[in-house]
C-alpha positions in Angstrom: -3.2 7.2 -14.2 -0.2 8.6 -16.1 2.3 10.8 -14.2 4.8 13.2 -15.5 8.1 12.4 -13.8 10.2 15.5 -13.3 13.8 15.2 -14.3 14.8 16.8 -11.0 13.1 16.9 -7.6 13.1 20.3 -6.0 12.0 21.8 -2.7 8.5 22.4 -4.1 8.1 18.7 -4.9 8.9 17.8 -1.2 6.4 20.4 0.0 3.8 19.0 -2.3 4.4 15.4 -1.2 4.1 16.5 2.4 0.9 18.3 1.7 -0.6 15.3 0.0 0.4 13.0 2.8 -1.2 15.4 5.3 -4.4 15.4 3.3 -4.4 11.6 3.2 -4.0 11.5 7.0 -6.8 13.9 7.5 -9.0 11.7 5.3 -8.1 8.6 7.3 -8.9 10.5 10.5 -12.2 11.9 9.3 -13.5 9.3 6.9 -12.2 6.0 8.1 -11.4 6.1 11.8 -14.8 7.8 12.6 -16.8 5.4 10.4 -18.9 3.1 12.5 -17.8 0.0 10.5 -14.2 0.8 11.4 -14.6 2.2 14.9 -16.7 -0.8 16.0 -14.6 -3.5 14.5 -11.4 -4.0 16.5 -9.5 -5.8 13.7 -10.3 -3.2 11.1 -9.7 -0.3 13.5 -6.2 -1.7 14.3 -5.4 -2.0 10.6 -6.5 1.5 9.8 -4.6 2.9 12.8 -1.5 1.0 11.6 -1.9 2.5 8.1 -2.2 6.0 9.5 0.8 5.4 11.7 2.9 4.3 8.7 1.7 7.3 6.7 2.5 9.6 9.6 6.0 8.2 9.8 6.4 8.8 6.0 5.2 12.4 6.4 7.8 13.0 9.2 10.5 11.7 7.0 9.3 13.8 4.0 9.3 16.9 6.3 12.8 16.2 7.5 14.1 15.5 4.0 12.4 18.6 2.7 14.4 20.7 5.0 17.6 19.3 3.4 16.1 20.0 -0.1 15.5 23.7 0.8 19.2 24.3 0.9 19.8 22.8 -2.6 
């Protein structure tokens, strides 16, 4: 998949990244964590929960950094 890389990152880009991260977390919650293969397999459940936790941390950081970008 080819991307267009913007020459500058603005506040909209931060907001967009946060939105996409939140969508991914919602998908993990609804499509993976609730799936019986995941929910009934302790090892898989733990891995998916860890992935969601890492993504949640990234979203918090994006949100925090987006506040700084708003002033630019």
